[in-house]
N, C-alpha and C positions, 0 to 999 in steps of 0.2 A: 398378570395383566394392567394391573394398578400402575406397576413400575413404568409399562410402558406407554399408558394414556396420560398420565399425569406429564412427562416430560413432551409430549406430543401437542397436548393443550396449552403448555406455557409457552412452547415455541410458536405457535400460532397467535397466542396473546401478542408475544412479543414483535411479530411480523405485523400486526395491525397497529400496534401502537406507533409505528412510523408512517403509516400511510395517511396522507393529508390530502384534501380536497383544494381544489382550485376555486378562488374567488370569482362565482358567476354570479353574483348579485347585479342584474341589469335590470334596472327599474326604468329605464327609458330617459332618464334624466341626464346622463353623459353630455359635458358640455355646457350645461345650464348651472349659472350661479343660484338662481333662487328656485323655489315652486313656483310652478306654471302661472297661479293666478297674480304672482307678483312680476313675472316675467312678461306677461302678456298684457299687463294692465295699461291703459291709456284710451285715447279718442282716436277711432277710425273714422275718416270723412269718405262719403260717396254717393251711391245711390240706392234708393230703396224702389222697389217695384212693387207692384201686383196685377194680379189678374184673376177675375172671377172664374170660378170653375164653368165650363162650358163656352164659355167666352174667349174671342180673340184679341180684345183691345187691351194692350197692358199699360198701366200708368206707371210715369215715373215721377220722382221728387229727390231733390238733394237731403241728404239725412247725415247722422252720426250713429256709430256703435260705439257703445263705452263700456269698457270692462275695469270694473272697480273689485281690488281684492275684499274677500270678507274675513272675519275671524277665524275662520276654518279652511285648513289647508286643503287645497284642491277644489275650492267651490270660489266662485265669482258673481258679481252681480253682473248680469248683461242688460244693457239698457238700448232700445231702438228708440230714435227720435228724427222726426221728419216731418213738413209740412209742404205743401204746395198740393199739388194733384194727388199726392198720397200722403194723407195725414195718420199719423199713428206716433204713438207715446206709450211704450211699455218698459218694464223691467221685471227680471225675474232673476233668481239664483241659477247657476248651472254649474256642473261639472266640468273640471278643466283639467287638462293634461299636457303634458309634453308628447309631442307628435312627431318623429323624425327631428328636422329641425325648425318645426313650428309647434302649432297649439291646435288641438282639439276639444271644443266645447258643446256640451249637450244637456238637455233636459227631457225625459222621455214621459214626465206628466202633463197631462192637460189641464190639472187644476193649477197650475203656476201662476206667477202675476202676468203672463202673458194670455194665458186661457189656452195654450196651445204647445205641443211638443216641439222643439226646435235643435237644431245641429248647425255647427259652424264649424270652419277651418281656417286656420291662420298660417300662410306659408312663411317660409325663413326669411322672405323679404319684407314681412309685414302687410302683405295683401290677405284680406278676409274676405270670404263668403260663408253667407248664411241664408236659413231658409225655414221655414214655417207654414202651416197651414191652417187660417183661421176659420172656424164656424162661427157663423151670425146668424141670430135668429130674426125674423123681419114678419110680425102677424103669425101664419102659419108655416111661412117658408122657412127654410133654412138654407142659406148660401155659403160655400167654401170659397174662402180667398186665398191664393196662392202668394205669399209675400218671399220677397228675394233682397238681400241686400250685399251689394259688391262694394268694397272700399279699400282705404288703403290709411296705415297708421301715419297719425299728422307728427 
């Protein structure tokens, strides 16, 4: 029996030694020269809007969204800056990733620099859209403001 099993196992082992796997490492970064925080870095000019929860009057102001790479790969500082009818200036670190031909960025913590969880998407043409909800306490009342930034890379 040993005389039959030993050559059989040797033949199987030899057969498996010639098997190979295809390189299926698809990290979503195909076609990009750098990590996403470097590729997406820049200033995006556009419009910041906000509306108080339960209200219909939306206020608008010109503003910028700036993406600055950090020392960590796949992380960037996101800065919202606008003044006028909507005055807001805040910076937070965010996760950033290549997303098809553009980028996606997000931070799900409400204890970040903005004080709110936020998400954003940059398409292949450099158009950005980002939003977050900010809770503001005034006396005993708490108000929720829905912020949205829409712009384009300069």
